[in-house]
C-alpha positions in Angstrom: 81.5 82.2 108.2 81.6 78.3 107.9 78.4 78.0 106.1 79.1 80.9 103.6 82.1 79.3 102.4 80.2 75.7 102.5 77.3 77.3 100.4 80.5 79.0 98.0 81.7 75.6 97.6 78.6 73.6 96.7 77.6 75.9 94.5 81.0 76.3 92.5 80.9 72.3 92.5 77.7 72.0 91.3 77.8 74.5 88.3 80.9 72.5 87.1 78.7 68.9 87.6 75.4 70.2 86.1 77.5 71.9 83.2 79.0 68.2 82.7 76.0 66.6 82.9 74.0 69.0 80.2 76.7 68.4 77.9 76.3 64.5 78.2 72.5 64.1 78.2 72.9 66.1 74.9 75.9 64.3 73.8 73.8 61.0 74.2 71.1 62.1 72.9 72.0 63.2 69.5 74.2 60.0 69.3 70.7 58.0 69.9 69.3 60.5 67.5 71.4 60.0 64.5 71.6 55.9 65.2 67.9 55.7 65.3 67.6 57.3 62.0 70.2 55.1 60.2 68.2 52.1 61.9 65.1 53.5 60.2 66.8 53.7 56.6 67.8 50.6 57.3 65.0 49.0 57.7 62.8 50.9 54.5 65.4 49.8 52.7 65.0 46.0 53.9 61.7 46.1 53.6 61.7 47.7 50.3 64.2 45.4 48.9 63.0 42.3 50.4 61.0 39.5 48.5 57.7 40.8 50.3 58.0 44.1 49.3 54.8 44.8 47.3 55.4 45.3 43.4 57.4 48.9 43.1 57.4 50.2 39.6 56.5 46.8 38.1 59.5 44.4 39.6 59.0 42.9 42.4 61.4 42.8 45.2 63.7 45.5 43.4 64.5 49.2 44.4 66.5 49.9 41.3 69.9 52.3 42.2 70.5 52.1 45.7 69.5 55.4 47.6 68.3 56.4 44.6 66.1 59.9 45.1 62.7 59.4 46.2 63.0 55.9 47.3 61.2 56.7 50.7 58.1 57.5 48.3 58.1 54.3 47.0 56.8 52.5 50.6 53.2 53.0 51.5 52.6 55.6 53.7 51.2 53.7 56.0 54.2 51.5 56.5 56.5 54.7 56.9 54.3 56.1 59.4 54.6 53.0 61.7 58.6 52.8 60.8 59.2 56.0 62.0 56.4 56.5 64.9 59.0 53.3 66.4 61.9 55.7 65.6 60.4 58.6 67.7 59.2 56.2 70.3 62.7 55.0 70.7 64.0 58.5 71.0 62.0 59.5 73.3 62.5 56.8 75.2 65.8 57.5 75.5 65.7 60.9 76.0 63.4 60.3 79.4 65.8 57.6 80.3 68.7 59.4 80.2 67.4 62.8 81.4 65.9 60.4 84.4 69.8 59.0 84.9 71.1 63.1 84.9 68.4 63.9 87.6 69.5 60.9 89.7 73.2 61.8 88.9 72.5 65.3 89.9 70.7 64.4 93.0 73.6 62.1 94.1 76.2 64.6 93.7 74.7 67.3 95.4 74.9 64.9 98.3 78.5 64.1 97.7 79.5 67.3 97.3 77.6 68.6 100.4 79.4 66.1 102.6 83.1 66.7 101.0 82.2 70.6 101.6 82.0 70.5 105.0 85.1 68.4 105.4 87.3 70.3 103.0 86.2 73.8 104.2 86.5 73.0 107.8 90.4 73.7 108.0 90.2 77.0 106.1 87.2 78.1 107.9 89.2 77.2 111.3 92.2 79.3 109.9 90.0 82.1 109.1 87.7 82.5 112.0 91.0 82.5 114.2 92.9 85.0 112.0 89.5 87.2 112.9 89.4 86.2 116.6 93.1 87.6 116.2 92.6 90.6 114.5 89.5 91.3 116.5 90.9 90.8 120.4 94.4 92.6 119.0 92.3 95.6 118.1 90.5 95.8 121.2 94.3 95.1 123.3 95.6 98.6 121.0 93.1 100.4 122.0 93.5 101.0 125.5 97.8 101.7 124.9 96.7 104.0 122.5 94.4 105.9 124.6 96.4 106.4 127.2 99.7 107.5 124.9 97.1 109.6 123.6 96.2 111.3 126.7 99.9 111.1 128.1 100.7 113.1 124.9 98.4 116.0 125.9 99.0 116.1 129.3 102.9 116.5 128.1 102.0 119.3 125.4 100.0 121.2 128.8 102.9 120.9 131.0 106.0 121.4 128.7 103.9 122.9 125.5 103.4 121.3 121.7 106.6 120.5 119.9 107.3 118.6 116.5 107.8 115.7 118.6 104.5 115.5 120.6 103.0 116.4 117.5 104.2 113.5 115.9 103.6 111.3 118.6 100.1 112.7 118.4 99.3 112.4 114.7 101.1 108.4 114.6 98.6 107.5 117.3 95.7 108.9 116.0 96.5 107.2 113.0 97.3 104.1 114.7 94.3 104.4 116.3 92.2 104.7 112.4 93.8 101.5 111.3 92.9 99.6 114.7 89.3 100.6 113.9 88.9 100.2 110.5 90.4 96.4 110.9 88.2 96.0 113.6 85.0 97.3 110.9 86.2 94.7 108.2 86.5 91.8 110.6 82.9 92.5 111.8 81.6 93.2 108.3 83.1 90.0 107.0 81.9 87.8 109.6 78.6 88.6 108.4 77.3 88.3 111.5 75.4 90.5 114.3 74.8 93.2 111.9 72.5 95.4 113.3 68.6 95.5 112.3 68.3 97.6 109.0 66.4 100.9 109.5 65.6 103.5 106.8 68.2 106.2 106.6 67.7 109.2 104.9 71.1 109.3 103.3 70.8 112.6 101.8 70.7 114.4 105.5 74.0 112.3 106.6 75.7 113.3 103.3 75.1 116.8 104.2 76.5 116.6 107.5 79.3 114.9 106.2 80.0 117.4 103.2 79.8 119.9 105.7 82.3 118.1 108.6 85.0 117.7 105.5 85.0 121.5 105.0 87.4 122.8 107.2 90.4 120.0 106.3 89.4 120.4 102.3 90.0 124.1 102.8 93.3 123.8 104.7 94.2 121.6 101.4 93.3 124.6 99.5 90.5 122.4 97.8 87.2 122.9 97.2 84.5 120.8 98.4 80.9 120.7 96.4 78.1 118.7 96.5 75.1 118.0 94.7 72.5 116.1 97.0 69.0 115.2 95.9 66.5 115.4 98.8 64.8 112.3 100.4 67.2 109.6 99.2 66.9 106.5 102.0 68.5 103.2 101.9 67.7 100.5 104.6 70.9 100.0 106.2 72.2 100.9 109.5 72.8 104.5 110.2 76.7 104.2 111.7 77.7 102.3 108.8 76.7 104.5 106.3 78.4 107.3 108.2 81.4 105.9 108.1 81.3 104.7 104.6 80.4 108.4 103.5 83.6 109.4 105.9 85.8 106.9 104.1 85.3 108.2 100.7 85.3 111.9 101.4 88.8 110.9 103.7 90.2 109.5 101.1 88.8 112.1 98.2 90.8 114.9 100.1 93.9 113.0 101.5 94.3 112.3 97.6 93.7 115.3 95.9 96.1 117.7 94.7 96.5 121.1 96.1 93.8 123.6 94.5 91.9 120.4 93.0 88.1 119.6 93.7 86.1 116.9 95.3 82.8 116.5 94.3 80.1 114.1 96.3 76.8 113.7 93.9 73.9 111.9 95.5 71.0 110.9 93.5 67.9 108.6 93.2 67.9 106.4 90.2 64.7 104.9 89.5 64.2 103.8 93.2 67.7 102.9 94.1 70.5 105.3 95.8 73.6 106.0 93.9 76.5 108.0 95.8 79.2 109.3 93.3 82.7 110.9 95.2 84.7 112.3 92.4 88.5 113.9 93.1 90.2 115.7 90.4 93.3 115.9 90.0 94.0 112.4 92.1 97.4 111.5 93.2 98.0 108.6 91.6 101.1 106.6 90.4 101.4 106.0 86.6 99.3 103.0 86.1 97.6 102.7 89.2 94.7 100.1 88.9 91.3 101.7 89.9 90.3 97.8 90.7 93.0 97.4 93.0 91.7 100.2 95.4 89.9 98.2 97.5 92.3 95.5 98.1 93.8 95.8 101.3 96.8 98.0 101.8 97.4 98.9 98.4 98.1 102.2 97.0 97.6 104.1 94.1 100.2 106.7 95.2 102.6 105.1 97.6 105.1 108.7 97.4 102.1 110.3 99.7 101.9 107.2 102.2 103.3 109.3 105.4 101.8 112.9 104.2 98.6 112.0 104.0 98.5 109.6 107.0 96.3 107.0 105.3 96.3 103.3 106.2 95.4 101.7 103.1 92.9 99.8 104.2 89.8 102.7 104.4 88.5 101.5 100.9 88.5 97.8 101.9 86.3 98.6 104.9 84.1 100.9 102.8 83.7 98.4 100.1 82.7 95.8 103.2 80.0 98.2 104.6 78.6 98.3 101.0 78.5 94.3 100.5 77.1 93.6 103.6 74.1 96.0 103.4 73.5 94.3 99.6 75.1 97.0 97.7 77.7 97.4 95.2 80.8 99.7 94.9 83.3 100.4 92.2 86.4 102.7 90.9 87.1 104.3 87.6 89.3 106.8 86.3 87.9 109.6 83.9 90.5 110.9 81.9 94.2 111.1 83.0 93.6 112.9 86.6 90.1 112.2 87.5 89.1 109.1 89.9 85.2 108.3 90.4 84.0 106.3 93.4 80.5 104.8 93.1 78.2 103.4 95.3 74.3 102.2 94.8 72.0 100.5 97.1 
């Protein structure tokens, strides 16, 4: 985490430094080019007007009206070439000198920025590491009591029968367990370390399995769950992570689709890369909901359905972390007034 933050700091700072140095290089050399041209013109005119100038137009040392058209042609060609060659040499010398100076300044700034980055990032990295460690420790500490609560609830139902209170206890315990697991996933993904080695995963097979697993949940909410899955689409990643990604996207689609609506899962091979789309319509969205914010933690496009759906608001954030960890991209967009499409590319 610390090294990642340092690299981002150095890249950002050096991009700004590079842009500034390039602007200075261009300005300095344009100014030098203009001044050298002015000096060259002055030198040519001085030679033309001097007492040693050749006899031109029958009047030694006289050039006629100052800056008259074609006055350069009044000088011998070899003299013009010598003076212009000197001017070019000055311009090129200044260009080489300034470019060398800019390169040395850039290297010096790079060394300085790297040193400053370590000092600037240290407190931020320590704070983020403590936060991540807290989430990890808290998540592990919560798993045991949640498992005990769920087991005791099931035992109570076994002896006393199911009631609305026991159902609520079980539902909220399951919800909190899912939240804990998702937080742990986010912490591991954002750390960027200890990722399992990549393997060639048959994403088509996983998509078929996920589609089958959610058919019953969709039927309970009178939804139509359909799939268009191209065979043989593979992705270099972790199988478990891809299973979790598919589960998050389909679960989100089923939860946030109005009864009688439809959820579509489409997987295709687009020129060597996998493209996965999950579309739900009509979606439960508050007016003006911003798809760009769907991946923010605890953001809800429809707060009114929070408790009904049982969502905890961080599933899509976990999906984004998984996709990013395996070098993919994920985006959300609206189609029309009531359709949301999530697109994943690997």
